C-alpha positions as CSV (number, residue, x, y, z in Angstrom):
1,M,21.7,36.8,-2.9
2,N,25.0,38.6,-3.8
3,N,25.6,39.7,-7.3
4,R,27.4,37.2,-9.5
5,I,27.5,36.3,-13.2
6,G,24.9,33.9,-14.5
7,R,25.6,30.5,-15.9
8,W,27.1,30.4,-19.3
9,I,24.8,28.4,-21.6
10,G,25.8,27.2,-25.0
11,V,28.3,25.2,-26.9
12,V,31.9,26.4,-26.8
13,A,34.8,25.6,-29.1
14,C,37.5,23.0,-28.2
15,M,40.3,24.1,-26.0
16,A,43.8,24.9,-27.1
17,A,46.0,21.9,-27.6
18,G,48.1,20.8,-24.7
19,M,45.7,22.1,-22.0
20,G,45.7,19.7,-19.1
21,A,42.5,18.4,-17.4
22,A,41.2,20.7,-14.7
23,Q,41.2,19.5,-11.2
24,A,38.4,19.9,-8.7
25,R,39.0,23.1,-6.7
26,D,37.3,24.9,-3.8
27,L,39.4,28.0,-4.3
28,P,40.4,30.0,-7.3
29,D,43.9,30.1,-8.7
30,P,45.3,33.3,-7.2
31,A,47.4,33.9,-10.3
32,L,44.3,34.0,-12.4
33,T,41.9,35.4,-9.9
34,P,43.6,37.6,-7.3
35,G,40.4,39.2,-6.3
36,E,40.6,42.7,-7.8
37,T,38.7,45.4,-6.0
38,R,37.5,48.9,-6.8
39,A,38.0,52.1,-4.9
40,V,34.8,52.5,-2.8
41,S,34.0,53.1,0.8
42,A,32.0,50.9,3.2
43,Q,29.7,53.8,3.7
44,A,28.9,54.0,0.0
45,L,28.5,50.2,-0.3
46,C,26.1,50.1,2.6
47,A,23.9,52.9,1.4
48,P,20.7,52.1,-0.5
49,G,21.6,51.3,-4.1
50,G,25.3,51.0,-3.2
51,V,25.8,47.7,-4.9
52,P,26.2,47.8,-8.7
53,E,24.7,45.3,-11.1
54,P,27.3,43.1,-12.9
55,A,28.0,44.2,-16.5
56,P,26.9,41.9,-19.3
57,R,29.7,39.8,-20.8
58,D,30.1,38.5,-24.3
59,V,30.6,34.8,-25.0
60,Q,34.3,35.2,-25.9
61,E,35.2,36.8,-22.6
62,I,33.3,34.1,-20.7
63,F,35.0,31.4,-22.8
64,D,38.4,32.9,-22.1
65,I,37.9,32.7,-18.3
66,Y,36.9,29.0,-18.5
67,V,39.8,28.2,-20.8
68,A,42.2,29.9,-18.4
69,Y,41.0,27.3,-15.8
70,G,41.5,24.4,-18.2
71,L,37.7,24.1,-18.9
72,E,35.7,23.9,-22.0
73,G,32.7,25.3,-20.3
74,P,30.5,25.3,-17.2
75,R,30.0,21.5,-17.2
76,D,33.5,20.4,-18.0
77,G,36.3,19.2,-15.8
78,Y,35.8,19.8,-12.1
79,C,32.6,21.6,-12.9
80,A,31.0,18.4,-14.2
81,A,31.2,16.6,-10.9
82,A,29.7,19.5,-9.1
83,G,26.5,19.9,-11.2
84,G,28.1,22.7,-13.2
85,C,29.8,26.0,-12.5
86,E,29.0,29.6,-12.8
87,L,31.3,32.6,-12.9
88,D,31.5,34.1,-9.4
89,H,33.1,37.2,-8.1
90,L,35.8,36.2,-5.6
91,V,35.3,39.4,-3.7
92,S,31.6,40.2,-4.1
93,L,30.4,43.4,-5.6
94,G,28.6,44.1,-2.3
95,L,32.0,44.2,-0.6
96,G,33.8,46.3,-3.2
97,G,34.9,43.6,-5.7
98,A,35.7,44.6,-9.2
99,D,33.5,43.4,-12.0
100,S,36.5,42.1,-14.0
101,A,38.2,38.9,-15.1
102,A,40.7,39.3,-12.3
103,N,37.9,38.9,-9.8
104,L,36.0,36.0,-11.6
105,W,36.4,32.3,-11.5
106,P,34.3,29.2,-12.3
107,Q,32.9,28.2,-9.0
108,P,31.0,24.8,-8.5
109,L,27.3,25.0,-8.0
110,G,27.3,21.8,-5.9
111,G,29.4,20.1,-3.3
112,E,30.3,21.2,0.2
113,W,32.0,24.5,-0.8
114,S,29.5,25.6,-3.4
115,V,28.7,29.0,-4.7
116,H,25.6,29.0,-2.5
117,R,27.7,28.6,0.7
118,K,30.0,31.4,-0.4
119,D,26.9,33.6,-0.9
120,R,25.9,33.1,2.7
121,L,29.4,34.0,3.9
122,E,29.4,37.2,1.8
123,A,26.0,38.1,3.3
124,V,27.5,37.7,6.8
125,L,30.6,39.7,6.0
126,R,28.6,42.5,4.4
127,E,26.3,42.7,7.5
128,R,29.3,42.9,9.8
129,V,31.0,45.6,7.6
130,C,27.8,47.7,7.5
131,R,27.4,47.4,11.3
132,G,31.0,48.5,11.8
133,D,32.1,45.1,13.3
134,L,34.6,44.5,10.4
135,T,36.5,46.9,8.1
136,L,35.9,46.5,4.4
137,A,39.6,45.6,4.0
138,E,39.2,42.7,6.5
139,A,36.1,41.4,4.7
140,Q,37.9,41.5,1.4
141,A,40.9,39.8,2.8
142,A,38.7,37.0,4.2
143,L,37.4,36.3,0.7
144,R,40.7,36.6,-1.1
145,G,42.3,34.1,1.3
146,D,40.9,30.7,2.1
147,W,37.2,31.6,2.2
148,R,36.5,28.2,3.7
149,E,38.4,29.2,6.8
150,A,36.4,32.5,6.8
151,W,33.2,30.4,6.7
152,R,34.3,28.5,9.8
153,I,35.3,31.7,11.6
154,Y,32.3,33.9,10.8
155,V,29.5,31.4,10.3
156,T,29.9,28.0,11.9
157,S,31.8,29.2,15.0
158,A,28.9,31.4,16.1
159,A,27.0,30.3,19.2
160,A,23.7,31.4,20.6
161,P,24.1,34.3,23.0
162,E,24.1,33.3,26.6
163,P,20.8,33.7,28.4
164,A,20.2,36.4,31.0
165,A,17.4,36.7,33.5
166,V,15.5,39.5,35.2
167,A,13.1,38.6,38.1
168,G,13.2,35.0,37.0
169,V,12.4,35.7,33.4
170,E,15.0,34.3,31.0
171,Y,15.8,36.0,27.8
172,R,18.3,36.1,25.0
173,S,19.2,38.8,22.5
174,G,21.5,38.7,19.5
175,G,21.3,37.6,15.9
176,I,24.2,39.6,14.5
177,G,25.3,37.5,11.5
178,T,23.9,34.4,9.9
179,G,25.7,32.0,12.3
180,E,24.3,33.6,15.4
181,R,20.8,33.7,14.0
182,E,21.0,30.0,13.1
183,A,22.1,29.3,16.7
184,L,19.2,31.2,18.1
185,R,16.8,29.4,15.7
186,A,18.0,26.1,17.4
187,V,16.8,27.3,20.8
188,E,13.8,29.5,19.9
189,D,11.2,26.9,20.8
190,R,12.1,27.4,24.5
191,Y,10.8,30.9,24.4
192,R,7.2,32.1,23.9
193,L,8.1,35.7,23.1
194,K,10.0,36.2,19.9
195,L,10.8,39.7,18.6
196,G,12.6,40.9,15.5
197,F,13.7,44.5,14.7
198,A,14.5,46.0,11.3
199,E,14.3,49.1,9.2
200,R,11.2,49.5,7.1
201,G,11.7,49.1,3.3
202,R,15.5,48.4,3.4
203,G,15.0,45.3,5.6
204,S,18.3,46.0,7.4
205,Y,18.3,44.7,11.0
206,V,18.6,47.1,13.9
207,A,19.9,46.5,17.4
208,D,20.1,48.3,20.8
209,V,16.3,48.3,21.0
210,R,14.8,48.9,24.5
211,V,12.2,46.2,25.2
212,Q,9.6,46.7,28.0
213,V,7.1,44.0,28.8
214,R,4.1,44.5,31.1
215,D,1.6,42.0,32.2
216,A,-2.2,42.3,31.8
217,A,-2.4,44.3,35.1
218,G,0.2,46.8,33.9
219,G,3.1,45.4,36.0
220,L,6.5,45.8,34.5
221,I,8.1,42.3,33.9
222,L,11.1,43.2,31.7
223,D,12.9,46.4,30.9
224,V,16.1,45.5,29.0
225,V,18.0,46.5,25.9
226,A,18.2,43.9,23.0
227,E,21.9,43.8,21.9
228,G,20.9,42.3,18.5
229,P,18.0,42.3,16.1
230,W,16.4,39.2,17.6
231,F,15.0,39.0,21.1
232,L,13.6,35.8,22.9
233,A,12.0,35.7,26.3
234,A,10.6,32.8,28.3
235,L,7.2,34.3,29.3
236,E,4.3,32.3,30.8
237,P,1.2,32.0,28.7
238,G,-0.8,35.2,28.9
239,V,-1.5,38.6,27.4
240,Y,1.3,41.2,27.5
241,R,1.8,44.8,26.5
242,L,5.1,45.5,24.7
243,T,6.8,48.8,24.3
244,V,9.9,48.7,22.1
245,T,12.0,51.8,21.5
246,Y,14.7,52.4,18.8
247,G,16.4,55.8,19.0
248,D,13.6,58.2,19.9
249,Q,10.8,56.2,18.3
250,S,8.6,53.9,20.4
251,Q,6.0,51.4,19.4
252,T,3.4,49.7,21.6
253,R,1.7,46.4,20.9
254,T,-0.4,43.8,22.8
255,V,0.5,40.2,22.2
256,D,-1.5,37.2,23.3
257,L,0.9,34.3,24.2
258,T,-1.8,32.0,25.4
259,R,-1.8,30.2,22.0
260,S,0.4,32.0,19.5
261,T,4.2,31.8,20.0
262,G,5.2,33.1,16.6
263,W,7.5,36.0,15.7
264,N,6.5,39.6,16.2
265,W,8.3,42.0,14.0
266,F,8.8,45.8,14.6
267,Y,9.9,48.1,11.8
268,W,11.3,51.7,11.9
269,G,11.8,54.3,9.2
C-alpha cells in the first residue's frame, strides 16, 4: 500500500461562519491541492528504502485541510456518504509527491473512486516508472490530472497478452502492471504450467527470463523468453524439468503437473 496519512480521529471545532456545504468529489480542488512534488529522481525512488514515511501532523494542521474543503472532519459533508475520508497524497510519496498540505486532500474511503482504487493506480504507475516504461514526470502528471482517466488508461484498458505457440504448445507471458496481471488471472485456468519471477527480498518482479521446458525423457518442448514476470503454458499432464535463466543465473526444478497446477515461483538475488 502506498504511503498516505491515516484517518483523523477525534472531535473538531465548528467551521467558520459562512462556509458552504461540501459537495461530493472524486478529484481534489487544484487550487487547494495542486499536487506539490519534491526534487527526487526515479532511480532514487525505486531503490530500496527510497520511499519516505509521512511526517506526523498535529490536529490543527489536519483540521485546516478539512476546513479548506468545507468539512468539519473525516465524516462530514461528502465524506459522510462515502464511509469517511482520509487525507491522501495526490501525488504519492512513492512517485515523488511532497508531504505537504499542497499535496493532501480528504479522499473518500468508499465509492467507485475511493482511496483504495487510487492506491492500486499508484502501484501500477510506480511499477512502470521503475521498469522504465514511464517517466516520473508522466506518472506525476497522470495523478495531478484526472486520475480516473489514468485508471482507465493504465489499469482497466490492459488486456491479457496474446498467446503464442511453439511446436503446438500454447503459452503467454506478461504481467507488467496490475491490469495485465488481472487479465492473465482471468485466463490462467487454461494453462497447467504457471511461473512467476521476482527478486528475492525486495519482491520486485523481473522479466526477460529464458524458460526451457523438457519432458521426462529429456526432450526439449519449449525454449522461449518470458517478456513479463508471469508465464503460462498449456502443457499436458506429466512430469517436466524446468530451467529458468535470468541474467547469468539459472535455476532448475522438476514439476509434476499430473495433479498440481498451482504457481511455481522463482527468485533471484
